[in-house]
TORLO-100914 format. One record per residue (C-alpha): x, y, z; residue in one letter. Coordinates in steps of 0.2 Angstrom, whole numbers. Layout:
N
@X = X Y = Y Z = Z code = A
...
//
This chain:
373
@X = -705 Y = -1053 Z = -52 code = M
@X = -707 Y = -1072 Z = -53 code = M
@X = -707 Y = -1085 Z = -67 code = K
@X = -723 Y = -1096 Z = -68 code = L
@X = -720 Y = -1111 Z = -57 code = S
@X = -725 Y = -1123 Z = -70 code = N
@X = -726 Y = -1117 Z = -87 code = N
@X = -733 Y = -1133 Z = -95 code = A
@X = -746 Y = -1135 Z = -81 code = Q
@X = -754 Y = -1118 Z = -83 code = I
@X = -756 Y = -1121 Z = -102 code = L
@X = -764 Y = -1138 Z = -100 code = S
@X = -776 Y = -1131 Z = -86 code = K
@X = -783 Y = -1118 Z = -98 code = L
@X = -793 Y = -1131 Z = -107 code = S
@X = -805 Y = -1131 Z = -92 code = T
@X = -810 Y = -1113 Z = -94 code = Y
@X = -824 Y = -1106 Z = -105 code = V
@X = -829 Y = -1089 Z = -112 code = M
@X = -840 Y = -1076 Z = -104 code = T
@X = -852 Y = -1065 Z = -114 code = D
@X = -860 Y = -1050 Z = -105 code = A
@X = -857 Y = -1031 Z = -106 code = E
@X = -855 Y = -1030 Z = -87 code = N
@X = -848 Y = -1048 Z = -84 code = Q
@X = -829 Y = -1046 Z = -81 code = F
@X = -821 Y = -1064 Z = -82 code = P
@X = -818 Y = -1064 Z = -63 code = E
@X = -817 Y = -1083 Z = -62 code = I
@X = -805 Y = -1084 Z = -76 code = F
@X = -793 Y = -1071 Z = -68 code = F
@X = -795 Y = -1080 Z = -51 code = S
@X = -788 Y = -1095 Z = -61 code = F
@X = -774 Y = -1085 Z = -68 code = L
@X = -769 Y = -1079 Z = -50 code = R
@X = -770 Y = -1096 Z = -43 code = D
@X = -757 Y = -1101 Z = -56 code = N
@X = -746 Y = -1085 Z = -53 code = N
@X = -749 Y = -1079 Z = -71 code = A
@X = -750 Y = -1061 Z = -65 code = L
@X = -733 Y = -1062 Z = -58 code = K
@X = -725 Y = -1066 Z = -75 code = I
@X = -708 Y = -1058 Z = -78 code = D
@X = -708 Y = -1053 Z = -96 code = I
@X = -693 Y = -1052 Z = -108 code = P
@X = -685 Y = -1035 Z = -110 code = I
@X = -668 Y = -1029 Z = -114 code = S
@X = -662 Y = -1029 Z = -96 code = K
@X = -653 Y = -1043 Z = -87 code = P
@X = -662 Y = -1056 Z = -76 code = G
@X = -675 Y = -1062 Z = -89 code = N
@X = -682 Y = -1079 Z = -84 code = N
@X = -695 Y = -1082 Z = -97 code = I
@X = -694 Y = -1082 Z = -116 code = S
@X = -706 Y = -1073 Z = -129 code = N
@X = -710 Y = -1090 Z = -136 code = T
@X = -718 Y = -1096 Z = -119 code = F
@X = -726 Y = -1078 Z = -117 code = L
@X = -735 Y = -1079 Z = -134 code = L
@X = -740 Y = -1098 Z = -131 code = Q
@X = -748 Y = -1092 Z = -115 code = L
@X = -757 Y = -1078 Z = -123 code = L
@X = -763 Y = -1090 Z = -137 code = Q
@X = -769 Y = -1102 Z = -125 code = A
@X = -779 Y = -1089 Z = -116 code = I
@X = -786 Y = -1083 Z = -132 code = G
@X = -792 Y = -1100 Z = -136 code = R
@X = -803 Y = -1100 Z = -120 code = K
@X = -807 Y = -1082 Z = -117 code = N
@X = -804 Y = -1068 Z = -130 code = L
@X = -810 Y = -1054 Z = -118 code = S
@X = -799 Y = -1061 Z = -104 code = G
@X = -784 Y = -1062 Z = -116 code = G
@X = -787 Y = -1044 Z = -121 code = R
@X = -786 Y = -1038 Z = -103 code = I
@X = -771 Y = -1050 Z = -98 code = F
@X = -761 Y = -1043 Z = -113 code = E
@X = -764 Y = -1026 Z = -107 code = G
@X = -757 Y = -1031 Z = -90 code = H
@X = -742 Y = -1038 Z = -98 code = L
@X = -740 Y = -1022 Z = -108 code = N
@X = -740 Y = -1012 Z = -92 code = A
@X = -727 Y = -1023 Z = -84 code = V
@X = -716 Y = -1021 Z = -99 code = Q
@X = -718 Y = -1002 Z = -98 code = L
@X = -713 Y = -1002 Z = -79 code = I
@X = -698 Y = -1013 Z = -82 code = K
@X = -692 Y = -1002 Z = -96 code = S
@X = -695 Y = -985 Z = -89 code = F
@X = -697 Y = -985 Z = -70 code = A
@X = -684 Y = -977 Z = -59 code = N
@X = -676 Y = -988 Z = -46 code = S
@X = -689 Y = -982 Z = -32 code = Y
@X = -704 Y = -985 Z = -43 code = Q
@X = -697 Y = -1002 Z = -49 code = L
@X = -696 Y = -1008 Z = -31 code = T
@X = -713 Y = -1001 Z = -26 code = K
@X = -723 Y = -1007 Z = -42 code = W
@X = -714 Y = -1024 Z = -42 code = S
@X = -722 Y = -1027 Z = -25 code = N
@X = -739 Y = -1024 Z = -33 code = D
@X = -735 Y = -1036 Z = -47 code = I
@X = -729 Y = -1049 Z = -34 code = L
@X = -746 Y = -1047 Z = -25 code = E
@X = -754 Y = -1050 Z = -42 code = Q
@X = -763 Y = -1034 Z = -44 code = K
@X = -771 Y = -1032 Z = -61 code = L
@X = -762 Y = -1018 Z = -71 code = F
@X = -768 Y = -1011 Z = -88 code = G
@X = -764 Y = -998 Z = -101 code = V
@X = -777 Y = -985 Z = -106 code = W
@X = -771 Y = -974 Z = -121 code = N
@X = -785 Y = -970 Z = -132 code = T
@X = -791 Y = -952 Z = -130 code = Q
@X = -810 Y = -948 Z = -129 code = G
@X = -816 Y = -931 Z = -137 code = K
@X = -810 Y = -923 Z = -121 code = D
@X = -794 Y = -932 Z = -120 code = G
@X = -783 Y = -932 Z = -105 code = V
@X = -772 Y = -917 Z = -101 code = Q
@X = -759 Y = -915 Z = -88 code = I
@X = -759 Y = -897 Z = -80 code = I
@X = -743 Y = -893 Z = -72 code = D
@X = -748 Y = -883 Z = -56 code = Q
@X = -730 Y = -878 Z = -53 code = G
@X = -728 Y = -885 Z = -35 code = D
@X = -723 Y = -903 Z = -40 code = G
@X = -741 Y = -908 Z = -42 code = T
@X = -751 Y = -911 Z = -58 code = Y
@X = -769 Y = -910 Z = -62 code = K
@X = -778 Y = -922 Z = -74 code = L
@X = -793 Y = -918 Z = -84 code = K
@X = -802 Y = -927 Z = -98 code = G
@X = -806 Y = -945 Z = -102 code = S
@X = -800 Y = -961 Z = -110 code = K
@X = -811 Y = -973 Z = -120 code = I
@X = -809 Y = -992 Z = -123 code = F
@X = -802 Y = -994 Z = -106 code = C
@X = -801 Y = -1013 Z = -105 code = S
@X = -804 Y = -1020 Z = -88 code = G
@X = -811 Y = -1003 Z = -82 code = A
@X = -814 Y = -1002 Z = -64 code = N
@X = -808 Y = -1020 Z = -62 code = Y
@X = -790 Y = -1014 Z = -66 code = I
@X = -781 Y = -1010 Z = -50 code = Q
@X = -766 Y = -1001 Z = -56 code = R
@X = -769 Y = -992 Z = -73 code = P
@X = -756 Y = -984 Z = -84 code = I
@X = -763 Y = -969 Z = -93 code = I
@X = -756 Y = -957 Z = -105 code = T
@X = -759 Y = -938 Z = -106 code = G
@X = -753 Y = -923 Z = -115 code = E
@X = -744 Y = -909 Z = -105 code = W
@X = -751 Y = -892 Z = -105 code = T
@X = -745 Y = -876 Z = -97 code = G
@X = -728 Y = -884 Z = -93 code = S
@X = -711 Y = -884 Z = -100 code = P
@X = -713 Y = -902 Z = -103 code = K
@X = -721 Y = -907 Z = -120 code = Q
@X = -729 Y = -922 Z = -127 code = G
@X = -737 Y = -938 Z = -120 code = W
@X = -733 Y = -943 Z = -103 code = Q
@X = -737 Y = -960 Z = -94 code = M
@X = -744 Y = -960 Z = -77 code = I
@X = -746 Y = -975 Z = -66 code = L
@X = -761 Y = -972 Z = -54 code = L
@X = -761 Y = -978 Z = -36 code = S
@X = -776 Y = -989 Z = -30 code = Q
@X = -782 Y = -973 Z = -21 code = E
@X = -782 Y = -962 Z = -36 code = K
@X = -789 Y = -976 Z = -47 code = K
@X = -804 Y = -976 Z = -36 code = N
@X = -808 Y = -958 Z = -40 code = L
@X = -810 Y = -961 Z = -58 code = I
@X = -828 Y = -959 Z = -65 code = K
@X = -833 Y = -975 Z = -74 code = C
@X = -845 Y = -974 Z = -88 code = D
@X = -851 Y = -992 Z = -93 code = P
@X = -864 Y = -984 Z = -105 code = E
@X = -850 Y = -981 Z = -118 code = F
@X = -848 Y = -1000 Z = -120 code = W
@X = -862 Y = -1008 Z = -130 code = H
@X = -851 Y = -1018 Z = -143 code = P
@X = -855 Y = -1032 Z = -155 code = L
@X = -842 Y = -1043 Z = -146 code = G
@X = -828 Y = -1043 Z = -133 code = M
@X = -842 Y = -1038 Z = -121 code = K
@X = -833 Y = -1045 Z = -105 code = A
@X = -818 Y = -1035 Z = -108 code = S
@X = -828 Y = -1021 Z = -100 code = V
@X = -819 Y = -1007 Z = -110 code = S
@X = -828 Y = -992 Z = -103 code = Y
@X = -825 Y = -974 Z = -104 code = R
@X = -815 Y = -968 Z = -89 code = M
@X = -815 Y = -949 Z = -84 code = T
@X = -802 Y = -940 Z = -74 code = F
@X = -810 Y = -924 Z = -66 code = T
@X = -797 Y = -913 Z = -58 code = D
@X = -787 Y = -928 Z = -51 code = M
@X = -770 Y = -923 Z = -43 code = V
@X = -755 Y = -934 Z = -46 code = V
@X = -737 Y = -932 Z = -40 code = Y
@X = -720 Y = -933 Z = -48 code = S
@X = -718 Y = -951 Z = -41 code = E
@X = -733 Y = -956 Z = -52 code = D
@X = -725 Y = -951 Z = -68 code = L
@X = -718 Y = -966 Z = -78 code = L
@X = -703 Y = -962 Z = -89 code = G
@X = -701 Y = -946 Z = -99 code = Q
@X = -713 Y = -938 Z = -112 code = P
@X = -713 Y = -948 Z = -127 code = G
@X = -707 Y = -964 Z = -119 code = D
@X = -723 Y = -973 Z = -122 code = Y
@X = -721 Y = -972 Z = -141 code = Y
@X = -703 Y = -978 Z = -141 code = Q
@X = -699 Y = -991 Z = -154 code = Q
@X = -698 Y = -1006 Z = -155 code = P
@X = -707 Y = -1007 Z = -139 code = L
@X = -723 Y = -998 Z = -145 code = F
@X = -727 Y = -1007 Z = -161 code = S
@X = -717 Y = -1023 Z = -157 code = G
@X = -731 Y = -1027 Z = -144 code = G
@X = -743 Y = -1031 Z = -158 code = A
@X = -736 Y = -1049 Z = -158 code = I
@X = -745 Y = -1051 Z = -141 code = R
@X = -762 Y = -1047 Z = -146 code = F
@X = -759 Y = -1056 Z = -163 code = A
@X = -756 Y = -1072 Z = -152 code = A
@X = -772 Y = -1070 Z = -143 code = V
@X = -782 Y = -1067 Z = -159 code = Q
@X = -774 Y = -1083 Z = -166 code = L
@X = -780 Y = -1092 Z = -151 code = G
@X = -798 Y = -1087 Z = -156 code = G
@X = -795 Y = -1094 Z = -173 code = A
@X = -790 Y = -1110 Z = -165 code = E
@X = -805 Y = -1110 Z = -154 code = A
@X = -816 Y = -1109 Z = -170 code = I
@X = -806 Y = -1123 Z = -178 code = F
@X = -809 Y = -1134 Z = -163 code = S
@X = -828 Y = -1130 Z = -163 code = E
@X = -830 Y = -1134 Z = -182 code = V
@X = -820 Y = -1150 Z = -180 code = H
@X = -831 Y = -1155 Z = -166 code = K
@X = -848 Y = -1151 Z = -174 code = I
@X = -843 Y = -1159 Z = -191 code = L
@X = -838 Y = -1175 Z = -182 code = K
@X = -853 Y = -1176 Z = -171 code = S
@X = -865 Y = -1173 Z = -186 code = S
@X = -856 Y = -1186 Z = -196 code = E
@X = -852 Y = -1174 Z = -210 code = R
@X = -833 Y = -1178 Z = -211 code = T
@X = -834 Y = -1188 Z = -227 code = N
@X = -840 Y = -1174 Z = -238 code = Y
@X = -826 Y = -1168 Z = -250 code = P
@X = -831 Y = -1150 Z = -248 code = F
@X = -830 Y = -1151 Z = -229 code = Q
@X = -813 Y = -1160 Z = -230 code = Q
@X = -807 Y = -1146 Z = -242 code = S
@X = -813 Y = -1132 Z = -230 code = R
@X = -805 Y = -1141 Z = -215 code = V
@X = -789 Y = -1143 Z = -224 code = A
@X = -788 Y = -1125 Z = -228 code = E
@X = -792 Y = -1120 Z = -209 code = I
@X = -778 Y = -1132 Z = -204 code = T
@X = -765 Y = -1125 Z = -215 code = Y
@X = -770 Y = -1107 Z = -211 code = L
@X = -769 Y = -1110 Z = -192 code = V
@X = -752 Y = -1119 Z = -194 code = E
@X = -746 Y = -1104 Z = -204 code = T
@X = -752 Y = -1092 Z = -190 code = G
@X = -742 Y = -1103 Z = -178 code = N
@X = -726 Y = -1102 Z = -189 code = L
@X = -728 Y = -1083 Z = -189 code = W
@X = -730 Y = -1081 Z = -170 code = I
@X = -716 Y = -1093 Z = -167 code = S
@X = -704 Y = -1084 Z = -178 code = K
@X = -710 Y = -1067 Z = -171 code = A
@X = -706 Y = -1073 Z = -153 code = A
@X = -688 Y = -1080 Z = -158 code = L
@X = -684 Y = -1063 Z = -167 code = L
@X = -690 Y = -1053 Z = -152 code = A
@X = -678 Y = -1063 Z = -141 code = D
@X = -664 Y = -1061 Z = -153 code = E
@X = -666 Y = -1043 Z = -156 code = L
@X = -670 Y = -1038 Z = -138 code = S
@X = -652 Y = -1032 Z = -135 code = N
@X = -649 Y = -1025 Z = -152 code = D
@X = -654 Y = -1006 Z = -153 code = D
@X = -645 Y = -1004 Z = -170 code = S
@X = -661 Y = -1006 Z = -180 code = D
@X = -678 Y = -1005 Z = -171 code = P
@X = -687 Y = -1004 Z = -187 code = G
@X = -683 Y = -1022 Z = -191 code = K
@X = -693 Y = -1029 Z = -176 code = L
@X = -707 Y = -1016 Z = -179 code = V
@X = -709 Y = -1021 Z = -197 code = A
@X = -710 Y = -1040 Z = -193 code = Y
@X = -722 Y = -1037 Z = -179 code = A
@X = -733 Y = -1027 Z = -192 code = N
@X = -732 Y = -1041 Z = -204 code = M
@X = -737 Y = -1053 Z = -191 code = T
@X = -752 Y = -1044 Z = -185 code = R
@X = -758 Y = -1041 Z = -203 code = S
@X = -755 Y = -1060 Z = -208 code = V
@X = -764 Y = -1065 Z = -192 code = I
@X = -779 Y = -1054 Z = -196 code = E
@X = -781 Y = -1061 Z = -213 code = D
@X = -780 Y = -1079 Z = -206 code = I
@X = -793 Y = -1075 Z = -193 code = C
@X = -805 Y = -1068 Z = -206 code = L
@X = -803 Y = -1082 Z = -217 code = R
@X = -805 Y = -1095 Z = -204 code = V
@X = -821 Y = -1087 Z = -198 code = M
@X = -828 Y = -1087 Z = -215 code = Q
@X = -823 Y = -1106 Z = -219 code = L
@X = -830 Y = -1111 Z = -202 code = G
@X = -846 Y = -1103 Z = -204 code = E
@X = -848 Y = -1110 Z = -222 code = R
@X = -844 Y = -1127 Z = -215 code = S
@X = -857 Y = -1126 Z = -201 code = I
@X = -871 Y = -1116 Z = -209 code = G
@X = -884 Y = -1106 Z = -200 code = S
@X = -881 Y = -1116 Z = -184 code = Q
@X = -865 Y = -1106 Z = -182 code = A
@X = -875 Y = -1090 Z = -179 code = F
@X = -887 Y = -1097 Z = -166 code = L
@X = -883 Y = -1090 Z = -148 code = Q
@X = -883 Y = -1108 Z = -142 code = S
@X = -867 Y = -1111 Z = -152 code = S
@X = -850 Y = -1106 Z = -146 code = P
@X = -846 Y = -1101 Z = -164 code = L
@X = -858 Y = -1087 Z = -163 code = E
@X = -849 Y = -1078 Z = -149 code = Q
@X = -832 Y = -1082 Z = -156 code = L
@X = -837 Y = -1074 Z = -172 code = H
@X = -843 Y = -1058 Z = -163 code = R
@X = -828 Y = -1058 Z = -151 code = D
@X = -815 Y = -1061 Z = -164 code = L
@X = -823 Y = -1049 Z = -177 code = T
@X = -822 Y = -1035 Z = -164 code = T
@X = -805 Y = -1039 Z = -157 code = Y
@X = -797 Y = -1039 Z = -175 code = L
@X = -802 Y = -1020 Z = -177 code = R
@X = -785 Y = -1014 Z = -170 code = Q
@X = -780 Y = -996 Z = -175 code = P
@X = -770 Y = -991 Z = -190 code = G
@X = -771 Y = -1007 Z = -201 code = P
@X = -767 Y = -997 Z = -217 code = D
@X = -752 Y = -988 Z = -208 code = A
@X = -744 Y = -1003 Z = -202 code = V
@X = -744 Y = -1010 Z = -220 code = L
@X = -736 Y = -994 Z = -227 code = T
@X = -723 Y = -995 Z = -213 code = D
@X = -718 Y = -1012 Z = -219 code = V
@X = -717 Y = -1007 Z = -237 code = G
@X = -707 Y = -991 Z = -232 code = N
@X = -695 Y = -1002 Z = -222 code = Y
@X = -692 Y = -1014 Z = -236 code = A
@X = -689 Y = -1001 Z = -249 code = F
@X = -675 Y = -994 Z = -237 code = K
@X = -665 Y = -1010 Z = -237 code = Q
@X = -651 Y = -1014 Z = -249 code = K
@X = -655 Y = -1032 Z = -249 code = E
@X = -672 Y = -1039 Z = -244 code = I
@X = -668 Y = -1058 Z = -245 code = I
@X = -665 Y = -1066 Z = -228 code = N
@X = -668 Y = -1049 Z = -220 code = L
@X = -677 Y = -1058 Z = -205 code = W
@X = -666 Y = -1073 Z = -205 code = K
@X = -662 Y = -1079 Z = -187 code = L
@X = -644 Y = -1081 Z = -182 code = E
@X = -644 Y = -1099 Z = -180 code = D
@X = -654 Y = -1103 Z = -196 code = E
//
């Protein structure tokens, strides 16, 4: 896997791309741009040798993408999640095979949310396994070329949740249901229902062991990635508010100055949280002694970023007024997209996990202090 050829260049070029807003309008031009800049080859940091990119740049990239296309950011973050799972759990044969797919810039994704008829893996006893059931909120849907799905073992000595990476041929057999996806926002993420009807997979398609998908801190620690995309959305709102107020010559009003001041320090607070989360992830990547430490910080980060985004939206809309809700205004789509994207699962559970972790510590002061601070 490769490092981006010019990290600074790709971040600067993102300023030329805009958002999309239709339920069946996958952001193809946006992903063509990412491929042209080798972004889908990105080599993400994990606790194995040979890393050539930092979590700091990774989150900066996700944040920059979020500023220009939240739906694209959601799909790209899923691609990075899939790459991380492959690098963490693939055997040597799979790693070679699937790394070639990454180098060819095929788009990966992770589909985990079960439908009412959630995916089951039926062991047929001859080294083959039949899949049945469906997944929902499958971002990227039929545009994803190599999806990782999770399923529950049934009729097998194996127990629990198993990851499966589907080949292009198998992926083409999935029944896609776009009628599932009629959301308020994030329309272009095309997060459809995907149904697997008696699909047969093989041992070589199984990624890792049952339960690996939920290993910590990998599972919850990934929250810092989607938090970075969301903060990019808040920055986009800030940019639009700033532009509109200046063009309408409303910058001299004290209340407008006060609101913009609050947005300014909220966004900067978010930047500080994302930066610290990235540095902590780099520092703890080779430390398995306390996985709960990074999980707790990631959970705090996603919670703080959610609060920041909600407040920035409110302040921006009060600053601009009804104009912010006209479909001709970028703020209208940003409001819908960010509102929808912020509804990540388990917000209450992540807070109680943080509190539980804090109560277990003998000393809470400087608990997340970096080694070089």
